C-alpha positions, -999 to 999 in steps of 0.1 A, spaced: -573 -590 -624 -560 -565 -649 -583 -538 -662 -611 -557 -680 -606 -537 -713 -569 -546 -713 -575 -583 -705 -601 -586 -733 -577 -569 -757 -549 -593 -749 -571 -623 -750 -585 -613 -784 -549 -609 -797 -542 -645 -784 -512 -630 -764 -496 -649 -736 -493 -629 -704 -491 -634 -667 -508 -613 -640 -491 -611 -606 -505 -598 -573 -480 -581 -551 -477 -554 -523 -489 -520 -535 -463 -503 -557 -468 -466 -563 -438 -461 -586 -423 -482 -613 -392 -487 -593 -412 -501 -564 -429 -524 -588 -395 -536 -600 -385 -543 -564 -418 -562 -556 -417 -585 -587 -379 -588 -586 -373 -577 -621 -346 -553 -634 -360 -517 -637 -351 -517 -674 -378 -543 -679 -405 -524 -661 -425 -502 -684 -432 -468 -668 -462 -450 -681 -460 -412 -682 -488 -391 -695 -477 -359 -712 -493 -329 -728 -480 -324 -763 -491 -291 -780 -524 -292 -761 -531 -329 -766 -527 -358 -742 -502 -385 -752 -484 -414 -735 -447 -421 -730 -436 -456 -722 -400 -459 -709 -379 -481 -686 -386 -475 -649 -350 -465 -642 -348 -439 -670 -356 -401 -668 -371 -378 -694 -349 -352 -710 -376 -326 -718 -354 -305 -741 -345 -335 -763 -380 -349 -762 -394 -316 -774 -368 -315 -802 -374 -351 -814 -412 -345 -813 -407 -312 -832 -429 -293 -808 -427 -261 -788 -446 -275 -759 -443 -308 -741 -450 -311 -704 -461 -336 -677 -499 -337 -678 -519 -329 -647 -537 -360 -633 -570 -340 -633 -567 -337 -671 -564 -374 -679 -578 -395 -650 -612 -397 -667 -596 -414 -697 -587 -444 -675 -620 -451 -657 -612 -485 -644 -576 -477 -634 -562 -464 -602 -544 -430 -607 -507 -437 -614 -513 -474 -624 -523 -470 -660 -511 -498 -683 -489 -487 -713 -517 -493 -738 -526 -457 -747 -542 -470 -779 -570 -485 -758 -576 -451 -742 -575 -429 -774 -540 -415 -772 -508 -417 -792 -481 -438 -775 -444 -430 -777 -420 -456 -765 -383 -454 -756 -362 -475 -780 -343 -490 -751 -375 -506 -738 -381 -523 -771 -347 -541 -768 -359 -560 -737 -372 -596 -742 -401 -591 -718 -419 -563 -700 -438 -559 -668 -461 -530 -660 -490 -519 -637 -522 -535 -648 -546 -508 -637 -540 -511 -599 -510 -506 -577 -511 -542 -565 -513 -560 -598 -488 -562 -627 -489 -578 -661 -459 -595 -677 -456 -602 -714 -432 -604 -743 -420 -571 -756 -427 -582 -792 -463 -588 -784 -466 -554 -767 -451 -537 -798 -474 -555 -821 -505 -547 -802 -497 -510 -793 -477 -500 -824 -461 -472 -805 -439 -445 -821 -404 -455 -810 -381 -427 -800 -343 -430 -797 -339 -397 -780 -355 -378 -752 -346 -402 -723 -316 -405 -701 -304 -438 -687 -293 -441 -651 -257 -433 -644 -254 -413 -676 -228 -385 -675 -242 -351 -672 -234 -328 -701 -202 -306 -696 -222 -274 -698 -244 -285 -668 -214 -296 -647 -198 -262 -653 -230 -244 -644 -233 -263 -611 -197 -255 -602 -201 -218 -609 -213 -194 -582 -238 -178 -578 -264 -195 -599 -287 -173 -619 -324 -177 -626 -314 -185 -662 -291 -213 -650 -318 -228 -629 -343 -227 -657 -318 -243 -681 -311 -271 -656 -348 -277 -649 -356 -278 -687 -328 -303 -692 -344 -326 -667 -316 -326 -641 
């Protein structure tokens, strides 16, 4: 059963959803494999620290974060992956790493990748590694009301920027090159 708080919220909203039990999936990609759904339809929940506050990013399982672009679009100097110790108490009935993408239920701002909003349906961890919830994307958007971002994410197979390719082909790599590469999310 999904986290009780989430189930009650969905039932109150008269939203249709389906809960599936499957082998434990510790990553969104594993979840996509177990439920046999394209990774673009699996909502990956990432908890970030944004200028000292905890927030939630929701994005397709197959995509990556571009930290430099995310920082720019959010107009902040500091955005980073949050430490599990910092946020696990906010999700009392959830297994760590299986938080559903409903940050609004847990007192946090939710940012969503625009590409995820273009999918007809979504699936995501329902509070445990062995249960997922499937629902219409429009219902998710209506209930969560996330801030939709059209930048800050990189889809799989995207070409790396020319400056990064040049840096990797150049020898020797400097500390500054490594830092720029890490900050760019590659």
